C-alpha positions as CSV (number, residue, x, y, z in Angstrom):
1,M,36.8,-13.5,23.2
2,V,35.6,-17.1,23.1
3,A,32.4,-18.2,24.8
4,S,32.6,-21.2,27.1
5,K,31.4,-24.5,25.8
6,T,28.2,-25.9,27.2
7,G,28.8,-29.7,26.6
8,I,25.7,-29.8,24.4
9,A,26.1,-31.1,20.8
10,V,24.2,-28.3,19.1
11,G,24.0,-24.5,19.4
12,L,26.4,-21.6,19.4
13,N,28.5,-22.9,22.3
14,K,28.4,-26.6,21.3
15,G,31.2,-28.9,22.1
16,H,33.0,-30.9,24.8
17,I,34.0,-28.8,27.9
18,T,37.7,-28.4,28.2
19,T,40.2,-26.3,30.2
20,R,42.6,-24.0,28.3
21,R,46.3,-24.9,28.6
22,E,48.7,-22.2,29.6
23,L,51.5,-22.4,27.0
24,K,55.1,-21.0,27.4
25,A,55.9,-17.9,25.4
26,K,57.5,-18.8,22.1
27,P,60.9,-17.5,21.2
28,S,59.4,-16.1,18.0
29,N,57.4,-13.6,20.0
30,K,60.7,-11.9,20.9
31,I,61.6,-11.1,17.3
32,G,62.1,-7.3,16.8
33,V,62.7,-6.5,20.5
34,A,66.0,-4.6,20.8
35,S,68.4,-6.2,23.2
36,Q,70.6,-4.1,25.5
37,R,73.7,-5.1,23.7
38,N,72.3,-4.2,20.3
39,V,71.2,-0.8,21.5
40,F,74.7,-0.1,22.9
41,V,76.4,-1.2,19.6
42,K,74.1,0.9,17.5
43,N,74.8,4.0,19.7
44,I,78.6,3.5,19.4
45,I,78.3,3.1,15.6
46,R,76.2,6.3,15.4
47,E,78.8,8.2,17.4
48,V,81.7,7.0,15.2
49,A,80.1,7.0,11.7
50,G,77.6,9.9,12.2
51,F,74.5,10.3,9.9
52,A,74.1,9.2,6.3
53,P,73.8,12.0,3.7
54,Y,70.1,11.4,3.2
55,E,69.6,11.6,7.0
56,R,71.4,14.9,7.2
57,R,69.2,16.2,4.5
58,L,66.1,15.0,6.4
59,M,67.3,16.7,9.5
60,E,67.6,20.0,7.6
61,L,64.0,19.5,6.2
62,I,62.7,18.8,9.7
63,K,64.5,21.9,11.1
64,N,62.9,24.0,8.4
65,S,59.5,22.6,9.4
66,K,59.0,20.8,6.0
67,D,57.8,17.6,7.7
68,K,55.6,16.4,4.8
69,R,58.5,16.7,2.3
70,A,60.8,15.0,4.8
71,R,58.4,12.0,5.1
72,K,58.1,11.7,1.4
73,L,61.8,11.8,0.8
74,C,62.3,9.3,3.7
75,K,59.7,6.9,2.2
76,S,61.4,7.0,-1.2
77,K,64.7,6.1,0.5
78,L,63.5,3.4,2.9
79,G,60.6,1.8,1.0
80,T,57.6,2.0,3.4
81,F,55.8,4.8,5.1
82,L,56.0,3.1,8.5
83,R,59.8,2.9,8.3
84,A,59.9,6.5,7.2
85,K,57.8,7.6,10.2
86,K,60.1,5.7,12.5
87,K,63.2,7.2,11.0
88,I,61.7,10.8,11.2
89,E,60.9,10.2,14.9
90,E,64.5,9.0,15.5
91,L,66.0,12.0,13.7
92,Q,63.7,14.4,15.6
93,G,65.0,12.8,18.8
94,A,68.6,13.3,17.6
95,I,67.9,17.0,16.8
96,A,66.3,17.6,20.2
97,S,69.3,15.9,22.0
98,S,71.8,18.0,20.0
99,R,69.9,21.2,21.0
100,R,70.0,20.2,24.7
101,A,73.7,19.6,24.5
């Protein structure tokens, strides 16, 4: 939060009084947002190709309630813990949807 300028040359809020410009959203702000088409294509590929061997092993670990071991294995495969947590969340959703069906 920025305090408003006072127009005085000294002090905490020193400086010429100006109005903030409203800028358009930059295209770079949209990086990482999944488009509808990409989600559709990923779903089709998942149906056709299925899960990778390490993903099947992770699903078995999750089913056997060895979540910590699953996260550690996933981190070693994917590189970062955030990616691992996201993948575990995705696989838990897949397990839940397969149980519903």
